[in-house]
C-alpha positions as CSV (number, residue, x, y, z in Angstrom):
1,Q,0.0,0.0,0.0
2,I,2.8,2.4,0.7
3,G,4.0,2.0,-2.9
4,E,0.7,3.3,-4.2
5,S,1.5,6.7,-2.7
6,L,4.8,6.7,-4.6
7,F,4.0,5.3,-8.1
8,Y,3.6,7.7,-10.9
9,Q,-0.1,8.2,-11.2
10,R,-1.3,11.0,-13.4
11,N,-4.3,12.0,-11.2
12,F,-2.1,12.4,-8.1
13,V,0.6,14.3,-10.0
14,D,-2.3,16.6,-11.2
15,Q,-2.9,17.3,-7.5
16,G,0.7,18.4,-6.9
17,E,2.4,15.1,-5.9
18,W,5.5,15.8,-8.0
19,W,7.8,13.5,-6.0
20,R,6.3,10.7,-8.0
21,F,8.6,11.7,-10.8
22,I,11.4,10.3,-8.7
23,S,9.8,7.6,-6.5
24,A,8.1,5.8,-9.4
25,H,11.4,4.4,-10.6
26,F,12.0,2.4,-7.4
27,F,8.9,0.3,-7.8
28,H,8.1,-2.5,-10.2
29,T,5.0,-4.4,-11.2
30,N,6.4,-7.8,-10.2
31,F,9.6,-9.7,-9.5
32,Y,10.3,-10.3,-13.2
33,H,10.1,-6.6,-13.9
34,L,12.5,-5.8,-11.1
35,V,15.0,-8.5,-12.2
36,M,14.9,-7.4,-15.9
37,N,15.4,-3.7,-14.9
38,N,18.3,-4.5,-12.6
39,L,19.8,-6.9,-15.2
40,A,19.7,-4.1,-17.7
41,L,21.5,-1.7,-15.3
42,A,24.2,-4.4,-14.7
43,I,24.7,-4.9,-18.4
44,L,24.9,-1.1,-18.9
45,W,27.5,-0.9,-16.2
46,A,29.5,-3.7,-17.8
47,L,29.3,-2.1,-21.2
48,Q,29.7,1.6,-20.3
49,G,30.9,1.7,-16.7
50,H,34.2,3.2,-17.8
51,V,32.5,6.5,-19.0
52,Y,30.9,7.2,-15.6
53,T,31.8,8.4,-12.2
54,F,29.4,7.5,-9.5
55,R,28.2,11.1,-9.1
56,T,27.7,11.4,-12.9
57,Y,25.9,8.1,-13.0
58,L,23.4,9.2,-10.3
59,L,23.0,12.6,-12.0
60,V,22.1,11.0,-15.3
61,F,20.0,8.4,-13.7
62,F,17.8,10.9,-11.8
63,G,17.8,13.4,-14.6
64,S,16.7,10.9,-17.2
65,G,14.1,9.4,-14.8
66,I,12.6,12.8,-14.0
67,F,12.7,13.7,-17.7
68,A,10.9,10.4,-18.6
69,C,8.1,11.1,-16.1
70,A,7.8,14.8,-17.1
71,G,7.7,13.8,-20.8
72,V,5.0,11.2,-20.0
73,Y,3.1,13.7,-17.9
74,F,3.1,16.6,-20.4
75,F,3.2,14.7,-23.8
76,S,1.9,11.2,-23.3
77,S,-1.5,11.7,-21.6
78,E,-2.7,8.2,-22.4
79,L,-0.3,6.8,-19.9
80,D,-1.9,7.1,-16.4
81,Q,0.5,5.0,-14.4
82,Y,4.2,4.2,-14.6
83,V,6.7,2.3,-12.5
84,G,10.1,0.9,-13.1
85,L,13.6,2.0,-14.3
86,S,13.1,1.7,-18.0
87,G,13.0,5.5,-18.7
88,A,16.1,6.1,-16.7
89,I,17.8,3.0,-18.2
90,H,17.2,4.4,-21.7
91,G,18.6,7.7,-20.7
92,I,21.7,6.2,-19.1
93,F,22.2,4.1,-22.3
94,I,22.0,7.0,-24.7
95,W,24.2,9.2,-22.4
96,G,26.8,6.5,-22.3
97,A,26.7,6.0,-26.1
98,L,27.2,9.8,-26.5
99,Q,30.2,9.7,-24.1
100,E,31.7,6.9,-26.1
101,I,31.4,9.0,-29.3
102,L,32.9,12.0,-27.5
103,R,35.9,9.7,-26.5
104,K,36.2,8.7,-30.1
105,E,35.2,5.1,-29.4
106,K,33.5,3.7,-32.4
107,I,31.3,1.4,-30.4
108,G,29.4,4.5,-29.3
109,Y,28.0,5.0,-32.8
110,L,26.8,1.4,-32.9
111,L,25.2,1.7,-29.5
112,L,23.5,5.0,-30.4
113,L,22.2,3.6,-33.7
114,G,20.9,0.5,-31.8
115,I,19.0,2.5,-29.2
116,V,17.5,4.9,-31.8
117,V,16.3,1.9,-33.9
118,K,14.9,0.1,-30.9
119,I,13.0,3.2,-29.7
120,S,11.8,3.9,-33.2
121,I,10.5,0.4,-33.7
122,E,8.7,0.6,-30.3
123,Q,7.1,3.8,-31.3
124,V,5.7,2.4,-34.5
125,N,5.0,-1.3,-33.6
126,G,4.8,-1.3,-29.8
127,T,6.4,-4.1,-27.8
128,S,6.0,-7.8,-27.6
129,A,3.0,-9.2,-25.8
130,E,5.3,-11.7,-24.0
131,F,7.1,-9.0,-22.1
132,S,3.9,-7.3,-21.2
133,E,2.6,-10.6,-19.9
134,M,5.8,-11.2,-18.0
135,I,5.7,-7.9,-16.1
136,E,1.9,-7.9,-15.9
137,A,1.7,-4.4,-17.4
138,I,1.7,-2.5,-20.6
139,I,5.3,-1.6,-21.4
140,A,5.7,2.2,-21.2
141,I,7.3,2.8,-24.6
142,H,6.8,6.6,-24.2
143,A,8.8,6.5,-21.0
144,H,11.6,4.9,-23.0
145,L,11.5,7.7,-25.6
146,W,11.3,10.5,-23.0
147,G,14.0,8.8,-20.9
148,A,16.3,8.6,-23.9
149,M,15.6,12.3,-24.6
150,G,16.5,12.9,-21.0
151,G,19.8,11.2,-21.5
152,V,20.5,13.5,-24.5
153,F,19.4,16.5,-22.4
154,M,21.7,15.5,-19.5
155,F,24.6,15.0,-21.9
156,L,24.1,18.5,-23.3
157,M,23.6,20.0,-19.8
158,I,26.7,18.4,-18.4
159,A,28.8,19.4,-21.4
160,W,27.6,23.0,-21.1
161,I,28.3,23.1,-17.4
162,K,31.8,21.7,-17.9
163,S,32.4,24.3,-20.6
164,L,31.3,27.1,-18.3
165,L,33.5,25.8,-15.5
166,S,36.4,25.4,-17.9
167,K,36.1,29.0,-19.1
168,R,35.8,30.2,-15.6
169,V,39.0,28.3,-14.6
170,H,40.8,29.5,-17.7
171,H,39.6,33.1,-17.1
172,S,40.8,33.1,-13.5
173,K,44.3,31.7,-14.5
174,S,44.7,34.5,-17.0
175,E,44.1,37.2,-14.5
């Protein structure tokens, strides 16, 4: 019952319960949903862990998750409920792919292409009925899209902040 006060539920967000943009990511529909999301996080860490610091990982995770819920809230009104890590996972994935590209690692282009194709197919065709059955819920493909966009947003914001800090350091050294 306590979880119900923390899930993303549109009608409660309408009433000002904005914390659900964060808390929704820590709940899952069932054990399989939890295992699949955590397995995805582990695979991402194995593939892309070298491009993260712990602080950056948390920043991208929460930023992408909040962006996913905000995108669902403002632009995907047909989705009334959402739980799980998939929006944040898609954001972390795309952020990592962009970091790989920035580091001139060719795998980044392949990862970026793969996630863009996956999300595009989902937006056109939906997802498999088997996965929906397994997690006992409709898969929130719009959260995947918004979470990925959140990953791009976080990439741009972090790059912008680093640029500003770099200019500030360079400016103070020249004085």
